[in-house]
NUKOLZA-257715 format. One record per residue (C-alpha): x, y, z. Coordinates in Angstrom, 3 decimals. Layout:
BEGIN
+----------+----------+----------+
!        x !        y !        z !
+----------+----------+----------+
!        X !        Y !        Z !
...
+----------+----------+----------+
END
This chain:
BEGIN
+----------+----------+----------+
!        x !        y !        z !
+----------+----------+----------+
!    0.000 !    0.000 !    0.000 !
!    1.544 !    3.303 !   -1.069 !
!    1.889 !    6.230 !    1.286 !
!    0.932 !    9.480 !   -0.451 !
!    0.990 !   13.140 !    0.555 !
!   -1.475 !   15.881 !   -0.335 !
!    0.289 !   19.257 !   -0.553 !
!   -1.612 !   22.401 !   -1.515 !
!   -0.165 !   25.558 !   -3.010 !
!   -0.937 !   28.795 !   -4.773 !
!    1.428 !   31.457 !   -6.084 !
!    2.096 !   32.830 !   -2.596 !
!    2.036 !   29.978 !   -0.119 !
!    2.017 !   26.230 !    0.418 !
!    0.282 !   23.911 !    2.857 !
!    2.518 !   20.887 !    3.409 !
!    0.995 !   17.544 !    4.365 !
!    3.443 !   16.070 !    6.868 !
!    1.424 !   12.924 !    7.616 !
!   -0.011 !   11.740 !    4.319 !
!   -2.261 !    8.739 !    3.971 !
!   -1.919 !    5.087 !    3.040 !
!   -4.015 !    4.268 !   -0.020 !
!   -4.644 !    1.076 !   -1.965 !
!   -4.374 !    2.652 !   -5.419 !
!   -4.584 !    5.864 !   -7.440 !
!   -8.383 !    5.793 !   -7.401 !
!   -8.366 !    5.920 !   -3.605 !
!   -5.743 !    8.701 !   -3.724 !
!   -8.001 !   10.654 !   -6.105 !
!  -10.986 !   10.246 !   -3.786 !
!   -8.912 !   11.366 !   -0.795 !
!   -7.659 !   14.378 !   -2.789 !
!  -11.251 !   15.390 !   -3.524 !
!  -12.075 !   15.175 !    0.201 !
!   -9.069 !   17.374 !    1.044 !
!  -10.183 !   20.028 !   -1.453 !
!  -13.774 !   19.944 !   -0.174 !
!  -12.701 !   20.206 !    3.470 !
!  -10.435 !   23.197 !    2.824 !
!  -12.963 !   25.066 !    0.705 !
!  -15.795 !   24.515 !    3.198 !
!  -13.853 !   26.262 !    5.953 !
!  -15.259 !   29.711 !    6.554 !
!  -12.695 !   32.151 !    5.286 !
!  -12.291 !   34.890 !    2.742 !
!   -9.799 !   32.784 !    0.780 !
!  -10.608 !   32.352 !   -2.915 !
!   -9.412 !   28.793 !   -3.384 !
!   -9.659 !   28.843 !   -7.212 !
!   -5.953 !   29.708 !   -7.499 !
!   -4.884 !   26.712 !   -5.419 !
!   -3.625 !   23.343 !   -6.634 !
!   -3.423 !   20.083 !   -4.695 !
!   -0.282 !   18.053 !   -5.455 !
!   -0.374 !   14.335 !   -4.745 !
!    3.115 !   12.930 !   -4.145 !
!    4.399 !    9.475 !   -3.296 !
!    6.730 !    8.757 !   -0.388 !
!    9.757 !    9.410 !   -2.627 !
!    8.513 !   12.922 !   -3.400 !
!    7.501 !   12.136 !   -6.982 !
!    4.336 !   13.881 !   -8.098 !
!    1.599 !   11.425 !   -9.046 !
!   -1.031 !   13.949 !  -10.162 !
!   -2.432 !   17.394 !   -9.423 !
!   -5.954 !   18.619 !   -8.760 !
!   -6.599 !   22.304 !   -9.446 !
!   -9.175 !   23.500 !   -6.917 !
!  -10.927 !   25.376 !   -9.741 !
!  -11.873 !   22.036 !  -11.322 !
!  -13.950 !   21.222 !   -8.269 !
!  -15.212 !   24.727 !   -7.489 !
!  -16.228 !   25.919 !  -10.917 !
!  -16.307 !   29.539 !  -12.019 !
!  -16.996 !   32.398 !   -9.607 !
!  -20.482 !   33.909 !   -9.724 !
+----------+----------+----------+
END
């Protein structure tokens, strides 16, 4: 079971996942990534998350895939 990390960044800052998660496969990593994005964007703040990207990395630091928050949030109203 691979250990993967879910780091988030925009042009100005980064949120580093120091714990990660053990997943069975990339599909489970994708589902976990979607939950991370939803949990961050549901927090009450003035942050516009559309400029953020979630980077999914393996335990060697290699990037497996990215999830732009805008893909999940859509366009602003």
